[in-house]
C-alpha positions in Angstrom: -125.7 -59.4 42.2 -127.2 -61.1 44.1 -126.3 -63.8 46.7 -127.2 -67.4 45.8 -128.6 -69.7 48.4 -125.5 -72.2 49.8 -127.1 -74.0 52.3 -126.6 -77.9 53.7 -130.9 -77.9 52.4 -133.0 -78.6 49.8 -135.8 -75.8 49.1 -138.0 -78.1 49.8 -136.1 -78.6 53.2 -136.3 -74.8 53.9 -140.0 -74.3 53.3 -140.6 -73.4 50.2 -142.8 -74.4 47.0 -144.0 -73.7 44.1 -147.1 -71.9 44.4 -149.6 -72.4 41.4 -151.0 -70.5 38.5 -153.6 -68.9 39.7 -152.0 -67.4 43.3 -152.0 -63.8 43.4 -148.8 -62.5 40.8 -146.6 -59.3 41.3 -146.2 -59.7 37.6 -145.7 -61.4 33.9 -142.6 -62.3 32.6 -141.2 -61.6 29.3 -138.9 -62.0 26.8 -139.3 -60.3 23.3 -138.8 -61.9 19.8 -136.3 -61.2 17.9 -136.8 -60.7 14.0 -133.6 -62.1 13.8 -134.8 -65.6 16.0 -135.2 -69.0 14.4 -138.9 -68.8 16.1 -141.0 -67.8 13.1 -139.5 -68.0 9.8 -140.3 -65.9 7.6 -143.1 -64.3 9.4 -142.2 -61.9 11.8 -144.5 -58.7 11.1 -147.3 -59.7 12.8 -145.1 -61.2 16.3 -144.2 -57.8 18.3 -148.1 -56.4 18.2 -148.8 -60.3 19.8 -146.4 -59.2 22.5 -147.9 -56.2 22.3 -151.5 -56.7 22.8 -151.0 -58.7 25.8 -148.7 -56.5 28.0 -151.9 -54.3 26.9 -154.4 -57.3 28.4 -152.2 -58.3 31.3 -151.0 -54.3 32.3 -154.2 -53.3 34.2 -154.3 -56.4 36.2 -150.0 -56.9 37.2 -146.3 -56.0 36.5 -145.7 -56.4 32.8 -141.5 -56.6 32.1 -140.4 -57.4 28.9 -136.8 -58.8 28.5 -135.1 -57.2 25.0 -131.7 -58.3 23.4 -129.9 -55.2 22.7 -130.7 -51.5 21.4 -132.2 -51.9 17.9 -133.9 -55.1 19.4 -134.9 -52.4 22.3 -136.3 -49.7 19.2 -138.7 -52.8 17.5 -140.2 -53.0 20.8 -141.3 -49.2 21.8 -142.6 -49.1 18.2 -145.1 -52.3 18.4 -146.3 -50.7 22.0 -146.1 -47.3 21.5 -149.0 -48.7 18.8 -151.2 -49.9 21.8 -150.9 -46.7 23.2 -148.6 -48.4 26.0 -145.4 -46.3 27.6 -142.7 -47.6 30.0 -143.5 -47.0 33.6 -146.8 -47.4 32.9 -146.5 -50.9 34.7 -144.4 -51.6 32.0 -140.8 -52.7 32.6 -138.0 -53.3 30.1 -135.0 -55.1 30.9 -132.0 -55.7 29.2 -131.6 -59.7 29.3 -131.0 -60.6 25.8 -132.6 -64.5 25.3 -132.2 -65.5 21.3 -135.6 -66.7 21.5 -138.9 -65.9 23.8 -140.0 -69.0 24.7 -139.9 -67.4 29.0 -142.1 -70.6 30.5 -138.6 -72.8 30.0 -135.8 -70.8 30.0 -137.6 -67.9 32.4 -137.7 -67.6 36.4 -139.3 -70.3 38.4 -140.3 -68.7 41.7 -141.0 -70.0 44.7 -142.4 -69.0 48.1 -142.2 -69.7 52.0 -144.5 -67.8 53.6 -144.0 -63.9 52.1 -140.3 -64.9 51.6 -139.1 -65.4 47.9 -136.7 -67.7 45.7 -135.5 -68.6 42.2 -135.6 -72.1 40.8 -132.4 -72.2 38.0 -132.4 -75.1 36.4 -130.5 -75.9 33.7 -132.2 -75.1 29.6 -130.9 -77.0 26.9 -133.3 -75.6 23.7 -135.6 -79.1 24.5 -132.8 -81.3 24.1 -130.2 -79.4 22.0 -132.7 -78.6 19.3 -132.4 -74.9 19.0 -128.3 -73.7 19.5 -127.3 -71.6 20.6 -129.3 -70.9 23.9 -126.4 -69.7 26.3 -128.4 -66.7 27.1 -131.5 -67.9 27.4 -130.3 -70.3 29.7 -128.6 -67.8 31.9 -132.2 -65.4 32.3 -133.3 -66.8 35.5 -129.7 -64.8 37.2 -130.9 -61.4 35.6 -133.9 -61.5 37.0 -133.2 -62.8 40.3 -130.2 -60.6 40.0 -133.2 -57.6 39.4 -135.2 -59.0 41.5 -132.7 -59.3 45.1 -134.2 -62.9 44.8 -131.9 -66.1 46.3 -131.1 -68.8 43.7 -131.2 -72.4 44.4 -129.1 -73.6 41.4 -129.6 -76.9 40.0 -127.7 -78.3 37.0 -130.1 -80.1 35.8 -132.2 -80.0 32.1 -136.0 -78.6 33.7 -138.2 -76.7 31.4 -140.9 -74.8 33.3 -143.8 -75.8 30.4 -143.0 -79.3 30.9 -144.2 -79.7 35.0 -147.7 -78.7 36.2 -148.0 -77.5 39.8 -152.0 -76.9 42.1 -149.7 -75.4 44.6 -150.6 -78.4 47.3 -147.9 -80.5 46.8 -148.8 -82.3 43.2 -147.5 -82.3 40.4 -148.1 -83.3 36.9 -145.6 -84.2 33.7 -144.9 -86.3 30.9 -142.9 -89.2 30.7 -142.3 -88.3 26.2 -140.0 -85.2 28.0 -139.1 -85.3 31.4 -137.7 -89.7 30.8 -136.2 -88.2 27.3 -132.4 -89.1 27.4 -131.5 -85.8 25.4 -132.5 -83.6 28.8 -131.3 -85.7 31.8 -130.0 -89.2 30.5 -127.5 -90.0 33.8 -131.3 -89.9 35.2 -133.6 -92.5 36.3 -137.4 -91.8 36.7 -136.5 -92.0 40.9 -134.0 -89.7 40.8 -136.1 -87.0 37.9 -138.8 -87.1 40.8 -136.4 -86.7 43.8 -135.5 -83.6 41.8 -138.8 -82.1 41.7 -139.4 -82.7 45.9 -136.4 -80.8 46.1 -137.0 -78.0 44.3 -140.6 -77.2 44.2 -141.5 -78.8 47.3 -144.3 -81.2 45.9 -144.7 -84.4 47.5 -147.4 -86.1 44.9 -145.6 -86.3 40.8 -148.4 -87.8 38.7 -147.2 -89.0 34.9 -149.0 -89.2 31.3 -147.5 -90.0 28.1 -146.9 -88.7 25.3 -147.6 -85.0 24.1 -149.1 -84.1 21.1 -147.9 -84.1 17.0 -145.9 -81.2 16.1 -144.8 -80.3 19.6 -141.1 -79.8 19.4 -140.8 -79.7 23.8 -141.3 -84.1 23.0 -144.2 -83.2 25.3 -145.1 -80.5 27.1 -147.1 -81.0 29.7 -149.0 -77.4 29.4 -150.3 -78.8 26.0 -151.9 -81.5 27.3 -153.7 -81.2 31.3 -153.7 -78.1 32.8 -154.8 -77.2 36.8 -157.5 -74.6 36.4 -157.9 -75.6 41.0 -155.8 -77.6 43.4 -158.7 -81.5 43.0 -159.6 -80.5 39.4 -157.8 -80.6 35.7 -158.8 -79.4 32.3 -157.4 -81.6 29.2 -157.6 -81.7 25.9 -159.3 -84.8 24.1 -159.3 -84.9 20.8 -163.1 -86.0 19.1 -161.4 -87.8 15.1 -161.0 -91.6 16.1 -158.3 -90.8 12.6 -156.8 -88.1 14.0 -152.5 -88.7 15.1 -153.4 -87.7 18.4 -157.3 -89.7 19.2 -155.2 -93.1 21.2 -152.8 -90.3 22.8 -154.7 -88.0 24.1 -157.2 -91.0 25.4 -154.8 -92.7 27.4 -153.7 -90.1 28.9 -157.1 -89.0 30.4 -157.4 -92.6 31.8 -154.3 -92.0 33.6 -155.7 -89.5 34.5 -158.9 -90.9 36.4 -156.1 -93.6 38.2 -154.4 -90.2 40.1 -155.1 -88.6 43.1 -154.2 -85.5 44.6 -151.1 -85.0 47.2 -153.8 -85.0 49.2 -155.2 -87.9 48.4 -158.2 -86.5 47.1 -159.6 -87.7 42.7 -159.0 -85.9 40.9 -161.7 -83.5 38.6 -161.6 -84.2 35.5 -163.0 -81.3 33.1 -162.7 -82.4 28.7 -161.1 -79.6 26.7 -161.5 -79.7 23.1 -159.2 -79.0 20.4 -159.3 -77.5 17.0 -158.2 -79.6 14.9 -155.5 -80.4 12.8 -153.6 -76.8 12.2 -150.7 -77.3 9.3 -148.5 -74.5 7.4 -146.5 -75.6 5.2 -146.8 -79.0 5.2 -146.0 -79.1 9.1 -148.9 -80.2 11.9 -148.6 -77.3 14.5 -149.4 -78.1 17.7 -152.1 -75.7 18.9 -154.0 -76.5 21.9 -156.7 -74.7 23.7 -154.3 -75.7 27.6 -152.2 -73.7 26.6 -153.7 -70.8 28.2 -151.6 -68.6 30.9 -153.5 -67.7 34.0 -153.1 -64.3 35.7 -154.4 -61.9 37.9 -158.3 -61.1 36.8 -157.2 -62.2 33.2 -156.7 -65.9 31.4 -155.5 -65.5 28.0 -156.3 -68.3 25.7 -155.1 -69.4 21.7 -157.5 -69.5 19.8 -157.6 -71.1 16.0 -160.3 -70.0 13.9 -162.3 -72.9 14.3 -166.0 -74.0 15.5 -164.2 -75.7 18.9 -163.3 -71.6 20.3 -166.0 -70.3 21.6 -166.2 -74.0 23.6 -163.3 -73.6 25.1 -163.9 -70.2 26.3 -166.9 -71.1 27.3 -165.5 -74.3 29.4 -162.3 -72.3 30.9 -164.7 -68.9 32.1 -167.3 -71.5 34.0 -163.5 -72.8 35.8 -162.4 -69.1 36.3 -165.1 -67.1 37.2 -163.6 -64.1 39.1 -161.5 -64.0 35.8 -162.4 -62.8 32.5 -161.5 -65.2 29.5 -160.3 -63.5 26.3 -159.7 -65.2 23.3 -156.7 -64.0 21.2 -156.7 -65.4 17.6 -153.2 -67.2 17.9 -152.1 -68.9 14.0 -149.5 -66.3 13.9 -148.4 -67.5 17.4 -148.8 -71.3 16.9 -146.2 -70.8 13.8 -143.8 -70.5 16.6 -144.9 -74.0 17.8 -146.3 -72.2 21.4 -148.4 -70.3 22.8 -149.6 -68.5 25.0 -147.8 -70.2 28.2 -145.3 -70.9 25.9 -144.3 -67.4 26.4 -144.4 -66.1 29.8 -143.1 -66.7 33.6 -145.6 -66.0 36.7 -143.8 -63.8 39.5 -145.8 -64.7 42.1 -146.3 -62.0 44.9 
């Protein structure tokens, strides 16, 4: 078992920080979705193949680690991998670490670095404000990963999800008021106190606040559906072209905020506009489809696409941002029924 870090200093005091997503990975951590889970109601059938295809794409670039719930779940996982020609051990590792739902960005570990040393931050997790109990097993995933990787752990009892923060690796963090200031997370903390937690546990100094998230996002407005760093001084941010769309004003307001922002080093943010795939609905429900929910891995970027004319525009824009990586657009109409996409289901493990 790992031994937690019980020190008088915070991670930042000890020299740790959260690297940017484009920093070199040891691997990607995933939680395989359960047939009994609530994330894909009446639509589980095509879901295992999505995780298997993601594993196939990633394993040529970095390790892929998948959590499974129990022995029967393991058989579903192995079947999906086998159908893609994937065998355990070929840069693919399976772990009996149970999680009720597959959103590893939010319940998984955030790995910090100090030179070549690594440590894990274990935040509290309450399924986006207590919306989807139970979540005790999901909350324990960082500890299980730390045991496996033999990394020390910084415990922090406040509720925080990985999709609610975005860092440039050089001291700057983006987040949203609608999520981090929501009383269903940390009602006992002020904005100033939350900022101090981010500084202490992620090694950032500049915290940039956007406003509201997109319609249909049950996380209360995670930033990874809105605005993402693509290098230390440049962000891509989604903008809605249809002035009648309910997302139009809130996305425009976020962009106006970005225009006034600077990095921790005093550099003005460079802004690249990403389109949206418009209104995507299923069974009368607006889904939070966003091209901003991409995942940056070694040599590759996984981008959700939605059978929309803007798909190719999003691919081209991001390919220009990541010239040394291949941007792969993956059809995601089934995945987005779970109200998340590729960034939501991945968690990077920096090398």
